[in-house]
All heavy atoms as an XYZ file, in Angstrom:
1017
protein
N      83.927     44.438    103.848
C      85.126     45.266    104.240
C      85.851     44.564    105.354
O      85.239     44.117    106.314
C      84.775     46.634    104.627
C      86.015     47.441    105.027
S      85.567     49.027    105.778
C      84.940     49.967    104.382
N      87.166     44.463    105.198
C      87.939     43.789    106.250
C      88.638     44.926    107.048
O      89.177     45.832    106.421
C      89.031     42.919    105.664
C      88.349     41.848    104.754
C      89.878     42.293    106.667
C      87.484     40.889    105.503
N      88.580     44.889    108.309
C      89.338     45.799    109.145
C      89.889     45.047    110.420
O      89.375     44.056    110.737
C      88.420     47.057    109.554
O      89.136     47.977    110.292
C      87.203     46.515    110.374
N      90.806     45.654    111.076
C      91.339     45.105    112.298
C      90.801     45.881    113.493
O      90.592     47.102    113.366
C      92.918     45.143    112.375
O      93.337     46.462    112.135
C      93.454     44.274    111.238
N      90.610     45.187    114.589
C      90.102     45.856    115.761
C      90.948     45.391    116.971
O      91.578     44.373    116.917
C      88.636     45.401    115.999
C      87.665     45.830    114.945
C      86.342     45.180    115.279
C      87.528     47.414    114.871
N      90.932     46.156    118.043
C      91.752     45.823    119.151
C      91.028     44.648    119.915
O      89.808     44.444    119.816
C      91.842     46.973    120.134
C      92.535     48.136    119.493
C      93.342     48.909    120.486
C      94.022     50.120    119.805
N      95.331     49.804    119.386
N      91.795     43.847    120.597
C      91.286     42.573    121.206
C      90.255     42.910    122.311
O      89.371     42.134    122.567
C      92.464     41.749    121.752
O      93.076     42.526    122.752
N      90.322     44.058    122.943
C      89.309     44.399    124.002
C      87.983     44.688    123.413
O      87.003     44.758    124.156
C      89.794     45.492    124.930
C      90.022     46.852    124.231
N      91.148     47.223    123.602
C      89.096     47.879    124.123
C      91.033     48.429    123.140
N      89.793     48.840    123.400
N      87.784     44.781    122.064
C      86.475     45.018    121.506
C      85.853     43.654    121.174
O      84.684     43.579    120.754
C      86.632     45.744    120.161
C      87.047     47.207    120.316
N      88.181     47.673    119.790
C      86.498     48.239    121.085
C      88.306     48.983    120.128
N      87.288     49.331    120.894
N      86.534     42.568    121.311
C      86.057     41.238    120.933
C      84.728     40.920    121.592
O      83.793     40.449    120.963
C      87.105     40.170    121.169
C      86.715     38.831    120.653
C      86.740     38.618    119.267
C      86.307     37.785    121.509
C      86.392     37.381    118.743
C      85.976     36.523    120.904
C      86.020     36.348    119.576
O      85.665     35.138    119.072
N      84.617     41.104    122.909
C      83.422     40.740    123.636
C      82.171     41.575    123.132
O      81.062     41.036    122.911
C      83.527     40.970    125.150
C      84.506     39.918    125.714
O      84.555     38.872    125.163
O      85.175     40.289    126.725
N      82.440     42.847    122.864
C      81.328     43.715    122.293
C      80.889     43.232    120.887
O      79.693     43.235    120.634
C      81.751     45.119    122.231
N      81.809     42.754    120.135
C      81.495     42.272    118.820
C      80.711     40.931    118.900
O      79.723     40.715    118.189
C      82.754     42.022    118.001
C      83.451     43.250    117.502
C      84.842     42.877    116.909
C      82.658     43.965    116.505
N      81.066     40.122    119.837
C      80.339     38.821    120.019
C      78.909     39.130    120.415
O      77.918     38.524    119.991
C      81.015     37.964    121.048
C      82.406     37.440    120.509
C      80.194     36.731    121.429
C      82.398     36.544    119.291
N      78.750     40.063    121.365
C      77.374     40.433    121.823
C      76.531     41.062    120.798
O      75.324     40.885    120.762
C      77.449     41.400    123.022
C      77.990     40.717    124.267
O      78.005     39.501    124.381
O      78.575     41.497    125.136
N      77.142     41.811    119.859
C      76.437     42.447    118.762
C      76.125     41.513    117.627
O      75.377     41.911    116.715
C      77.124     43.703    118.331
N      76.694     40.348    117.543
C      76.551     39.462    116.335
C      75.104     39.066    116.197
O      74.471     38.676    117.185
C      77.428     38.276    116.508
C      77.383     37.341    115.346
C      78.331     36.246    115.356
N      78.199     35.373    116.541
C      79.068     34.426    116.915
N      80.065     34.266    116.199
N      78.842     33.830    118.009
N      74.613     39.052    114.947
C      73.279     38.679    114.679
C      73.134     37.473    113.758
O      72.110     37.010    113.426
C      72.474     39.880    114.026
C      72.350     41.078    114.890
C      71.440     40.696    116.139
N      71.372     41.872    117.044
C      71.968     41.900    118.201
N      72.704     40.904    118.598
N      71.894     42.922    118.996
N      74.319     37.006    113.246
C      74.308     35.832    112.406
C      75.765     35.511    112.197
O      76.672     36.069    112.654
N      75.974     34.342    111.472
C      77.259     33.933    111.145
C      77.186     33.096    109.879
O      76.215     32.626    109.482
C      77.868     33.154    112.256
C      77.254     31.780    112.530
C      77.944     30.953    113.539
N      77.924     31.594    114.799
C      78.336     31.061    115.925
N      78.901     29.962    115.920
N      78.220     31.776    117.101
N      78.413     32.937    109.260
C      78.544     32.119    108.103
C      78.569     30.627    108.487
O      79.106     30.250    109.513
C      79.741     32.430    107.338
C      79.924     33.761    106.646
C      81.272     34.001    106.137
C      78.879     33.892    105.529
N      77.995     29.804    107.660
C      78.087     28.343    107.873
C      79.548     27.980    107.790
O      80.366     28.643    107.063
C      77.300     27.597    106.835
N      79.980     26.789    108.405
C      81.374     26.457    108.444
C      81.995     26.331    106.998
O      83.117     26.767    106.793
C      81.395     25.069    109.172
C      80.170     25.158    110.019
C      79.126     25.979    109.294
N      81.287     25.841    106.035
C      81.787     25.734    104.680
C      82.148     27.068    104.111
O      83.148     27.251    103.504
C      80.787     25.038    103.775
C      80.574     23.597    104.158
O      81.405     22.974    104.866
O      79.583     22.998    103.644
N      81.263     28.076    104.366
C      81.452     29.376    103.864
C      82.501     30.153    104.641
O      83.150     31.049    104.152
C      80.154     30.163    103.763
C      79.273     29.495    102.785
C      78.102     28.898    103.178
C      79.492     29.657    101.401
C      77.223     28.304    102.230
C      78.636     29.144    100.482
C      77.451     28.427    100.906
N      82.723     29.803    105.954
C      83.759     30.418    106.659
C      85.131     30.104    106.051
O      85.949     31.018    105.857
C      83.743     29.874    108.169
C      82.582     30.399    108.907
C      82.539     29.689    110.313
O      83.389     28.931    110.714
N      81.426     29.959    111.099
N      85.288     28.872    105.686
C      86.596     28.491    105.041
C      86.768     29.236    103.715
O      87.810     29.719    103.370
C      86.636     26.962    104.793
N      85.677     29.266    102.965
C      85.759     29.958    101.661
C      86.052     31.438    101.857
O      86.832     32.029    101.109
C      84.409     29.806    100.850
C      84.247     30.583     99.654
C      84.863     29.932     98.511
C      84.648     30.646     97.218
N      84.501     29.945     96.070
N      85.431     32.102    102.812
C      85.665     33.536    103.090
C      87.107     33.797    103.545
O      87.731     34.660    103.038
C      84.712     33.942    104.219
C      84.872     35.462    104.503
C      84.492     36.428    103.640
C      85.349     35.829    105.720
C      84.643     37.717    103.900
C      85.420     37.172    106.026
C      85.031     38.174    105.101
N      87.647     32.830    104.408
C      89.006     32.923    104.769
C      89.938     32.857    103.602
O      90.928     33.572    103.431
N      89.634     31.908    102.661
C      90.545     31.804    101.490
C      90.443     33.001    100.617
O      91.461     33.507    100.164
C      89.973     30.547    100.727
C      90.849     30.373     99.473
C      91.990     29.807     99.309
C      90.375     30.826     98.182
N      92.329     29.853     97.941
C      91.420     30.537     97.223
C      89.324     31.557     97.613
C      91.395     30.832     95.912
C      89.238     31.808     96.274
C      90.284     31.484     95.479
N      89.245     33.585    100.414
C      89.038     34.752     99.617
C      89.845     35.909    100.182
O      90.460     36.678     99.432
C      87.588     35.109     99.442
C      86.797     34.239     98.525
C      85.266     34.505     98.697
C      87.157     34.383     97.090
N      89.749     36.123    101.523
C      90.517     37.202    102.136
C      91.919     37.044    101.868
O      92.684     37.925    101.600
C      90.125     37.361    103.669
C      90.983     38.316    104.374
C      88.626     37.744    103.764
N      92.428     35.793    102.155
C      93.836     35.557    101.941
C      94.311     35.708    100.602
O      95.343     36.197    100.353
N      93.415     35.306     99.608
C      93.758     35.541     98.198
C      93.848     37.001     97.811
O      94.689     37.338     97.025
C      92.688     34.832     97.307
C      93.143     34.682     95.912
O      94.252     34.491     95.622
N      92.156     34.757     95.001
N      93.076     37.856     98.420
C      93.113     39.265     98.188
C      94.244     39.981     98.850
O      94.895     40.850     98.283
C      91.805     39.923     98.618
C      90.527     39.692     97.759
C      89.274     40.202     98.465
C      90.712     40.310     96.449
N      94.453     39.650    100.084
C      95.391     40.428    100.911
C      96.765     39.819    101.112
O      97.634     40.345    101.755
C      94.772     40.868    102.182
C      93.543     41.707    102.011
C      92.268     41.254    102.101
C      93.713     43.042    101.559
C      91.181     42.046    101.875
C      92.640     43.883    101.378
C      91.405     43.377    101.554
O      90.319     44.171    101.287
N      96.993     38.520    100.766
C      98.220     37.847    101.033
C      99.131     37.697     99.872
O     100.061     36.894     99.822
C      97.932     36.485    101.600
O      97.187     36.521    102.811
N      98.930     38.521     98.815
C      99.781     38.481     97.622
C     101.065     39.223     97.865
O     101.073     40.175     98.492
C      99.019     39.073     96.431
C      97.803     38.288     96.107
C      97.037     38.981     94.913
N      95.891     38.216     94.622
C      95.106     38.429     93.601
N      95.433     39.432     92.796
N      94.058     37.710     93.310
N     102.051     38.595     97.315
C     103.394     39.346     97.270
C     103.379     40.483     96.304
O     102.842     40.390     95.211
C     104.510     38.351     96.870
N     103.906     41.603     96.724
C     103.894     42.797     95.910
C     105.001     42.793     94.879
O     105.896     43.617     94.944
C     103.929     44.019     96.772
N     104.979     41.878     93.930
C     106.001     41.827     92.938
C     105.305     42.092     91.530
O     104.137     41.668     91.397
C     106.638     40.437     92.899
O     105.701     39.484     92.758
C     107.457     40.185     94.089
N     105.976     42.754     90.682
C     105.357     43.034     89.362
C     105.210     41.757     88.578
O     105.961     40.848     88.664
C     106.336     44.017     88.708
C     107.588     43.809     89.390
C     107.349     43.352     90.767
N     104.143     41.724     87.783
C     103.869     40.587     86.898
C     104.247     41.019     85.471
O     104.498     42.189     85.124
C     102.361     40.256     86.988
C     102.111     38.855     86.563
O     103.000     38.123     86.078
O     100.977     38.371     86.666
N     104.282     40.050     84.564
C     104.630     40.348     83.161
C     103.699     41.458     82.587
O     104.116     42.326     81.970
C     104.346     39.119     82.287
C     105.521     38.074     82.340
C     105.851     37.224     83.364
C     106.365     37.846     81.329
N     106.846     36.492     83.008
C     107.262     36.849     81.796
C     106.666     38.447     80.033
C     108.324     36.365     80.987
C     107.674     37.918     79.299
C     108.542     36.873     79.777
N     102.378     41.275     82.941
C     101.486     42.225     82.378
C     101.608     43.681     82.911
O     101.019     44.614     82.392
C     100.030     41.692     82.605
N     102.318     43.798     83.996
C     102.456     45.151     84.640
C     103.465     46.080     83.881
O     103.393     47.252     83.966
C     102.889     44.976     86.135
C     101.807     44.303     86.967
O     100.682     44.355     86.627
O     102.260     43.721     87.964
N     104.325     45.393     83.122
C     105.301     46.236     82.369
C     104.681     46.782     81.182
O     103.678     46.221     80.688
C     106.503     45.297     82.024
N     105.316     47.746     80.533
C     104.799     48.344     79.267
C     104.890     47.343     78.184
O     105.991     46.749     77.885
C     105.572     49.640     78.915
N     103.757     47.008     77.607
C     103.686     46.003     76.538
C     103.824     44.585     77.030
O     103.871     43.676     76.235
N     103.752     44.487     78.344
C     103.902     43.127     78.964
C     102.748     42.149     78.591
O     102.987     40.967     78.383
N     101.538     42.638     78.525
C     100.326     41.793     78.167
C     100.542     41.112     76.808
O     100.304     40.030     76.597
C      99.076     42.612     78.198
O      98.794     43.013     79.599
N     101.043     41.987     75.834
C     101.165     41.431     74.477
C     102.270     40.420     74.439
O     102.235     39.417     73.803
C     101.492     42.589     73.516
C     100.269     43.593     73.324
C     100.185     44.592     74.458
O     101.146     44.781     75.192
O      99.070     45.209     74.598
N     103.427     40.744     75.105
C     104.525     39.817     75.126
C     104.100     38.464     75.791
O     104.355     37.400     75.219
C     105.763     40.398     75.889
C     106.271     41.565     75.102
C     106.827     39.382     76.107
C     107.346     42.351     75.890
N     103.390     38.499     76.953
C     102.950     37.356     77.580
C     102.007     36.572     76.710
O     102.179     35.327     76.563
C     102.264     37.706     78.893
C     101.732     36.533     79.766
C     102.848     35.561     80.083
C     101.007     37.050     80.966
N     101.081     37.231     76.025
C     100.164     36.460     75.115
C     100.881     35.812     74.028
O     100.581     34.706     73.661
C      99.110     37.438     74.535
O      98.297     37.965     75.568
N     101.855     36.510     73.411
C     102.651     35.847     72.308
C     103.424     34.688     72.746
O     103.502     33.657     72.062
C     103.497     36.954     71.660
O     104.538     37.340     72.482
N     104.048     34.767     73.964
C     104.765     33.693     74.497
C     103.858     32.467     74.824
O     104.275     31.324     74.522
C     105.558     34.108     75.789
C     106.743     34.964     75.557
C     107.273     35.458     76.921
C     107.780     34.330     74.746
N     102.713     32.806     75.397
C     101.739     31.640     75.672
C     101.312     30.978     74.328
O     101.285     29.736     74.267
C     100.528     32.229     76.442
C     100.803     32.613     77.828
C      99.576     33.289     78.433
O      98.696     33.742     77.719
O      99.645     33.402     79.721
N     101.061     31.750     73.339
C     100.591     31.248     72.058
C     101.711     30.421     71.482
O     101.495     29.288     70.939
C     100.203     32.329     71.125
C      99.663     31.866     69.791
C      99.201     33.132     69.013
C      98.612     32.636     67.646
N      98.256     33.706     66.826
N     102.920     30.950     71.464
C     104.040     30.188     70.940
C     104.294     28.916     71.640
O     104.485     27.877     70.937
C     105.337     31.049     71.066
C     106.583     30.590     70.516
C     106.598     30.502     69.005
C     107.808     31.392     70.975
N     104.175     28.885     72.973
C     104.362     27.650     73.717
C     103.275     26.634     73.480
O     103.528     25.465     73.276
C     104.511     28.051     75.209
C     104.759     26.804     76.054
C     105.993     26.241     76.045
C     103.843     26.248     76.849
C     106.284     25.177     76.889
C     104.035     25.214     77.660
C     105.347     24.580     77.672
O     105.570     23.488     78.430
N     102.041     27.116     73.628
C     100.898     26.168     73.491
C     100.608     25.646     72.156
O     100.164     24.547     71.982
C      99.664     26.799     74.130
C      99.720     27.092     75.613
C      98.544     27.933     76.047
C      99.904     25.852     76.389
N     100.870     26.458     71.122
C     100.643     25.986     69.750
C     101.883     25.344     69.177
O     101.756     24.905     67.995
C     100.180     27.247     68.905
C      98.807     27.678     69.365
C      98.332     28.829     68.508
O      99.072     29.230     67.535
O      97.250     29.396     68.724
N     102.962     25.319     69.896
C     104.254     24.641     69.426
C     104.566     25.122     68.058
O     104.735     24.374     67.067
C     104.024     23.098     69.461
C     105.377     22.406     69.225
C     105.345     20.964     69.398
O     104.757     20.491     70.467
O     105.820     20.225     68.633
N     104.733     26.414     67.893
C     105.151     26.972     66.595
C     106.623     26.677     66.312
O     107.023     26.664     65.197
C     104.992     28.518     66.576
C     103.483     28.845     66.614
C     103.261     30.360     66.646
O     104.208     31.119     66.706
N     102.006     30.854     66.627
N     107.399     26.427     67.390
C     108.815     25.963     67.179
C     108.804     24.492     67.513
O     108.486     24.117     68.607
C     109.716     26.812     68.116
C     109.722     28.239     67.812
C     111.157     26.196     67.995
C     110.483     29.000     68.803
N     109.169     23.670     66.562
C     109.109     22.177     66.725
C     109.882     21.730     67.972
O     111.020     22.153     68.173
C     109.672     21.544     65.445
O     108.963     21.993     64.341
C     109.550     20.022     65.581
N     109.211     20.942     68.814
C     109.864     20.396     69.949
C     109.883     21.379     71.180
O     110.345     20.965     72.217
N     109.375     22.517     71.076
C     109.415     23.465     72.194
C     108.063     23.503     72.909
O     107.936     24.179     73.907
C     109.772     24.827     71.723
S     111.472     24.966     71.156
N     106.971     22.931     72.367
C     105.683     22.914     73.014
C     105.598     21.895     74.072
O     106.541     21.022     74.249
N     104.522     21.852     74.776
C     104.316     20.847     75.773
C     104.018     19.451     75.251
O     103.481     19.339     74.126
C     103.028     21.385     76.557
C     102.336     22.155     75.571
C     103.395     22.770     74.691
N     104.512     18.506     75.868
C     104.203     17.065     75.570
C     103.598     16.457     76.774
O     104.241     16.231     77.754
C     105.490     16.324     75.158
C     106.120     16.959     73.947
O     105.505     16.909     72.897
N     107.346     17.435     74.013
N     102.247     16.153     76.703
C     101.535     15.658     77.791
C     101.505     14.165     77.739
O     101.126     13.575     76.703
C     100.097     16.288     77.853
C     100.113     17.724     77.768
C      99.792     18.542     76.773
C     100.467     18.548     78.881
N      99.889     19.815     77.098
C     100.339     19.907     78.424
C     100.911     18.397     80.165
C     100.570     21.010     79.144
C     101.136     19.530     80.959
C     100.990     20.784     80.512
N     101.851     13.460     78.807
C     101.779     12.042     78.870
C     100.838     11.661     80.093
O     100.906     12.321     81.116
C     103.097     11.346     79.089
C     104.068     11.535     77.958
C     105.501     11.079     78.397
C     103.603     10.789     76.693
N     100.064     10.571     79.934
C      99.280     10.196     81.076
C     100.137      9.666     82.242
O     101.163      9.042     81.957
C      98.376      9.046     80.551
C      97.425      9.399     79.479
C      96.700      8.186     78.915
O      96.253      7.361     79.726
O      96.671      8.089     77.669
N      99.653      9.901     83.460
C     100.348      9.478     84.647
C     100.529      7.942     84.563
O     101.636      7.461     84.987
C      99.576      9.850     85.935
C      99.664     11.365     86.195
O     100.471     12.018     85.596
O      98.744     11.801     86.923
N      99.521      7.233     84.127
C      99.596      5.726     84.136
C     100.781      5.299     83.199
O     101.445      4.327     83.498
C      98.287      5.131     83.684
N     100.978      5.967     82.110
C     102.027      5.675     81.158
C     103.351      5.896     81.899
O     104.390      5.135     81.665
C     101.938      6.377     79.859
C     100.857      5.884     78.889
C     100.810      6.814     77.617
C     101.148      4.484     78.485
N     103.523      7.010     82.481
C     104.805      7.390     83.121
C     105.196      6.378     84.220
O     106.296      5.872     84.271
C     104.739      8.854     83.699
C     104.647      9.799     82.484
C     105.895      9.144     84.548
C     104.352     11.230     82.967
N     104.104      6.049     85.060
C     104.414      5.052     86.088
C     104.739      3.689     85.512
O     105.787      3.073     85.981
C     103.123      4.940     87.001
C     102.905      6.258     87.738
C     103.252      3.698     87.966
C     101.542      6.359     88.478
N     104.062      3.269     84.480
C     104.375      1.976     83.837
C     105.778      2.027     83.208
O     106.483      1.049     83.260
C     103.314      1.671     82.797
N     106.088      3.194     82.611
C     107.445      3.307     82.005
C     108.526      3.223     83.029
O     109.550      2.566     82.851
N     108.389      3.896     84.236
C     109.300      3.764     85.285
C     109.495      2.341     85.783
O     110.591      1.965     86.085
C     108.978      4.775     86.422
C     109.223      6.200     86.006
C     108.853      7.148     87.152
C     109.126      8.574     86.702
N     108.760      9.565     87.733
N     108.344      1.686     85.958
C     108.415      0.275     86.369
C     109.123     -0.658     85.475
O     109.731     -1.636     85.877
C     106.966     -0.259     86.643
C     106.304      0.238     87.826
C     104.919     -0.377     87.980
C     104.197      0.213     89.202
N     102.836     -0.254     89.337
N     109.125     -0.271     84.135
C     109.778     -1.020     83.124
C     111.123     -0.511     82.659
O     111.629     -0.727     81.626
C     108.777     -1.221     81.946
C     107.662     -2.155     82.301
O     107.818     -3.348     82.383
N     106.488     -1.589     82.485
N     111.658      0.393     83.577
C     112.971      0.988     83.250
C     113.136      1.724     81.840
O     114.204      1.604     81.220
C     114.088     -0.063     83.348
C     114.142     -0.703     84.775
O     113.882      0.106     85.734
O     114.324     -1.928     84.909
N     112.070      2.351     81.552
C     112.086      3.155     80.210
C     112.924      4.445     80.491
O     112.802      5.104     81.525
C     110.675      3.602     79.831
C     110.716      4.581     78.595
C     109.877      2.311     79.430
N     113.760      4.777     79.590
C     114.645      5.975     79.665
C     113.798      7.114     79.164
O     113.395      7.057     77.993
C     115.961      5.785     78.912
C     116.740      7.029     78.996
C     116.757      4.668     79.486
N     113.692      8.142     79.968
C     112.865      9.346     79.571
C     113.684     10.476     78.971
O     113.248     11.249     78.148
C     112.042      9.878     80.718
C     110.898      8.948     81.099
C     111.091      7.823     81.906
C     109.595      9.225     80.644
C     109.973      7.020     82.247
C     108.547      8.397     80.920
C     108.765      7.275     81.787
N     114.966     10.647     79.534
C     115.724     11.890     79.123
C     116.300     11.691     77.747
O     116.668     10.699     77.257
C     116.912     11.984     80.130
C     116.426     12.315     81.524
O     115.300     12.787     81.697
N     117.236     12.077     82.454
N     116.393     12.917     77.068
C     116.912     13.067     75.760
C     116.420     12.072     74.731
O     117.060     11.389     74.017
C     118.462     12.915     75.828
C     119.092     13.855     76.758
O     118.582     15.051     76.705
O     120.037     13.568     77.449
N     115.091     11.941     74.710
C     114.362     11.060     73.799
C     113.448     11.852     72.915
O     112.831     12.799     73.304
C     113.481     10.003     74.548
C     114.221      9.109     75.474
C     114.824      7.860     74.807
N     113.932      7.120     74.047
C     113.177      6.073     74.466
N     113.256      5.782     75.752
N     112.459      5.414     73.691
N     113.267     11.410     71.633
C     112.257     11.946     70.805
C     110.903     11.522     71.324
O     110.680     10.331     71.712
C     112.432     11.291     69.335
C     111.340     11.795     68.425
O     111.289     12.997     68.191
O     110.582     10.908     68.023
N     109.952     12.500     71.417
C     108.668     12.267     72.066
C     107.865     11.178     71.357
O     107.225     10.423     72.011
C     107.886     13.586     72.225
C     106.633     13.378     73.063
C     107.482     14.131     70.852
C     106.901     13.001     74.502
N     108.002     11.113     70.032
C     107.209     10.118     69.268
C     107.702      8.729     69.657
O     106.980      7.762     69.938
C     107.399     10.322     67.763
O     106.932     11.670     67.477
C     106.510      9.435     67.028
N     109.007      8.550     69.665
C     109.643      7.265     70.008
C     109.311      6.863     71.459
O     108.983      5.721     71.709
C     111.121      7.418     69.810
C     111.961      6.133     70.198
C     113.470      6.409     70.120
O     113.940      7.000     69.134
O     114.108      6.115     71.188
N     109.436      7.836     72.339
C     109.188      7.640     73.780
C     107.712      7.178     73.905
O     107.370      6.192     74.624
C     109.389      8.844     74.621
C     109.111      8.789     76.052
C     109.907      7.646     76.725
C     109.308     10.118     76.736
N     106.781      7.856     73.284
C     105.388      7.532     73.378
C     105.114      6.111     72.910
O     104.311      5.319     73.452
C     104.484      8.500     72.637
O     104.798      9.839     73.107
C     103.013      8.242     72.771
N     105.697      5.709     71.788
C     105.546      4.351     71.260
C     106.049      3.324     72.196
O     105.387      2.292     72.389
C     106.251      4.285     69.863
C     105.611      5.059     68.764
C     106.416      5.007     67.448
O     107.538      4.576     67.395
N     105.810      5.472     66.400
N     107.169      3.580     72.807
C     107.679      2.605     73.791
C     106.802      2.549     75.024
O     106.518      1.468     75.542
C     109.146      3.010     74.254
C     109.682      1.936     75.134
C     111.159      2.238     75.480
O     111.744      3.205     74.882
O     111.699      1.561     76.372
N     106.363      3.747     75.444
C     105.509      3.677     76.657
C     104.125      2.975     76.339
O     103.575      2.277     77.271
C     105.105      5.138     77.113
C     106.318      5.776     77.755
C     106.017      7.277     78.027
C     106.732      5.124     79.029
N     103.599      3.129     75.176
C     102.357      2.430     74.823
C     102.493      0.917     74.888
O     101.508      0.172     75.138
C     101.933      2.842     73.347
C     101.304      4.189     73.258
C     100.005      4.378     74.055
O      99.221      3.359     74.301
O      99.665      5.500     74.435
N     103.683      0.362     74.749
C     103.891     -1.054     74.851
C     103.779     -1.499     76.303
O     103.493     -2.670     76.534
C     105.303     -1.426     74.341
C     105.553     -1.243     72.905
C     106.969     -1.456     72.510
O     107.823     -1.800     73.280
N     107.291     -1.145     71.266
N     103.854     -0.595     77.187
C     103.704     -0.887     78.665
C     102.478     -0.390     79.256
O     102.302     -0.320     80.559
C     104.956     -0.290     79.415
C     106.247     -0.806     78.974
N     106.624     -2.141     79.023
C     107.231     -0.138     78.296
C     107.908     -2.222     78.525
N     108.234     -1.046     78.041
N     101.535      0.066     78.493
C     100.302      0.630     78.924
C      99.576     -0.313     79.819
O      99.301     -1.458     79.408
C      99.381      1.035     77.749
C      98.037      1.636     78.294
C      97.179      2.075     77.097
N      97.608      3.325     76.509
C      97.382      4.539     77.053
N      96.778      4.629     78.205
N      97.768      5.592     76.379
N      99.181      0.041     81.022
C      98.437     -0.771     81.915
C      97.015     -0.983     81.463
O      96.463     -0.125     80.700
C      98.506     -0.118     83.270
C      98.710      1.357     82.938
C      99.480      1.336     81.658
N      96.330     -2.000     81.951
C      94.930     -2.248     81.565
C      94.085     -1.133     82.202
O      94.413     -0.573     83.259
C      94.478     -3.565     82.148
N      93.021     -0.714     81.467
C      92.189      0.295     81.976
C      91.374     -0.288     83.173
O      91.226     -1.474     83.309
C      91.225      0.718     80.864
O      90.217     -0.312     80.615
N      90.822      0.644     83.978
C      89.946      0.159     85.091
C      88.846     -0.751     84.669
O      88.523     -1.729     85.316
C      89.511      1.456     85.738
C      90.524      2.491     85.393
C      90.980      2.103     84.044
N      88.298     -0.394     83.498
C      87.161     -1.228     83.001
C      87.607     -2.604     82.613
O      87.008     -3.651     83.016
C      86.492     -0.578     81.708
C      85.479     -1.378     81.080
C      84.170     -1.388     81.609
C      85.683     -2.145     79.953
C      83.190     -2.164     81.038
C      84.702     -2.834     79.368
C      83.450     -2.863     79.910
N      88.844     -2.689     82.009
C      89.422     -4.063     81.665
C      89.724     -4.858     82.909
O      89.559     -6.108     82.963
C      90.637     -3.892     80.791
C      90.341     -3.251     79.422
C      91.662     -2.834     78.668
O      92.708     -2.491     79.320
O      91.577     -2.891     77.433
N      90.208     -4.167     83.893
C      90.559     -4.865     85.160
C      89.309     -5.459     85.810
O      89.282     -6.576     86.231
C      91.296     -3.895     86.202
C      91.428     -4.574     87.559
C      92.651     -3.560     85.583
N      88.189     -4.597     85.833
C      86.927     -5.058     86.456
C      86.387     -6.235     85.665
O      85.924     -7.185     86.240
C      85.975     -3.868     86.517
C      86.385     -2.920     87.550
C      84.518     -4.354     86.826
C      85.573     -1.555     87.539
N      86.378     -6.145     84.372
C      85.795     -7.260     83.552
C      86.634     -8.469     83.726
O      86.098     -9.651     83.922
C      85.809     -6.800     82.023
C      85.515     -8.030     81.160
C      84.774     -5.727     81.834
N      87.971     -8.362     83.797
C      88.842     -9.497     84.007
C      88.566    -10.211     85.334
O      88.470    -11.384     85.435
C      90.284     -9.076     83.905
O      91.204    -10.132     84.216
N      88.476     -9.359     86.386
C      88.141     -9.934     87.757
C      86.767    -10.551     87.784
O      86.585    -11.667     88.392
C      88.206     -8.771     88.798
C      89.652     -8.289     89.088
C      90.563     -9.303     89.662
O      90.125    -10.099     90.551
O      91.708     -9.426     89.176
N      85.779     -9.966     87.120
C      84.437    -10.548     87.115
C      84.448    -11.911     86.344
O      83.826    -12.805     86.782
C      83.476     -9.563     86.440
N      85.161    -12.011     85.300
C      85.282    -13.248     84.489
C      85.959    -14.321     85.355
O      85.473    -15.455     85.448
C      86.003    -13.058     83.172
C      86.370    -14.325     82.496
C      85.139    -12.219     82.256
N      87.041    -13.877     86.036
C      87.794    -14.838     86.869
C      86.828    -15.410     88.018
O      86.786    -16.578     88.317
C      89.014    -14.215     87.437
C      89.916    -15.087     88.258
C      91.262    -14.507     88.572
C      91.066    -13.374     89.580
N      92.295    -12.770     90.067
N      86.138    -14.432     88.643
C      85.236    -14.843     89.699
C      84.108    -15.726     89.239
O      83.682    -16.736     89.902
C      84.657    -13.596     90.449
C      85.680    -12.833     91.253
O      86.716    -13.391     91.515
O      85.393    -11.676     91.619
N      83.547    -15.415     88.058
C      82.449    -16.254     87.435
C      82.999    -17.657     87.136
O      82.294    -18.625     87.420
C      81.931    -15.557     86.204
N      84.217    -17.714     86.576
C      84.730    -19.078     86.235
C      84.956    -19.801     87.496
O      84.693    -21.109     87.578
C      86.060    -18.909     85.530
C      85.894    -18.537     84.085
C      87.267    -18.384     83.317
C      87.099    -18.005     81.915
N      88.370    -17.882     81.258
N      85.519    -19.233     88.555
C      85.691    -19.896     89.840
C      84.389    -20.367     90.414
O      84.283    -21.437     90.935
C      86.435    -18.978     90.742
C      86.821    -19.694     92.057
C      87.651    -18.757     92.991
O      87.715    -17.566     92.659
N      88.176    -19.224     94.068
N      83.327    -19.491     90.333
C      82.031    -19.833     90.925
C      81.354    -20.979     90.157
O      80.585    -21.814     90.678
C      81.136    -18.664     91.010
N      81.584    -21.074     88.839
C      80.950    -22.079     88.014
C      81.675    -23.318     87.850
O      81.222    -24.339     87.305
C      80.674    -21.470     86.594
C      79.722    -20.285     86.596
C      79.675    -19.648     85.205
C      78.331    -20.742     87.072
N      82.982    -23.399     88.335
C      83.718    -24.583     88.223
C      83.309    -25.549     89.391
O      83.348    -25.118     90.599
C      85.246    -24.216     88.468
O      85.612    -23.326     87.354
C      86.116    -25.510     88.296
N      82.926    -26.824     88.966
C      82.599    -27.718     90.123
C      83.790    -28.104     90.975
O      84.952    -28.236     90.478
C      82.136    -28.989     89.293
C      82.417    -28.763     87.943
C      82.900    -27.401     87.687
N      83.636    -28.155     92.222
C      84.646    -28.531     93.223
C      84.342    -29.834     93.735
O      83.199    -30.162     94.037
C      84.730    -27.428     94.323
C      85.118    -26.092     93.855
N      86.350    -25.789     93.506
C      84.370    -25.007     93.756
C      86.441    -24.478     93.182
N      85.230    -24.017     93.257
N      85.388    -30.697     93.827
C      85.065    -32.069     94.344
C      84.727    -32.117     95.840
O      85.016    -31.266     96.570
C      86.419    -32.840     94.093
C      87.456    -31.712     93.775
C      86.729    -30.511     93.529
């Protein structure tokens, strides 16, 4: 239970303390208290009459893309970064066409980079130097 006390009670509380939370749990407890008591008192979709059903249907419609082109299109961060570096135009594009263009600029995977560096280092180490 959370309650507020006057500041002049602080010394008595410190004297009466018999234990405390570890620092990691202190942070978690603070977050939990804030999560419970720091919410804005605004109504949510589910608070209205029939709101839960409307919200569920909208989520389903959006996530399952029942209307062509209205669902989410997820692209990897690496593809977006590579596309921006190569001046790919993102706005007003068909997602299939955009994805195909971005795939042309796909950066090497971390595994491919490591293997490439290892091969380069091995070749350098095995090359005779005059």
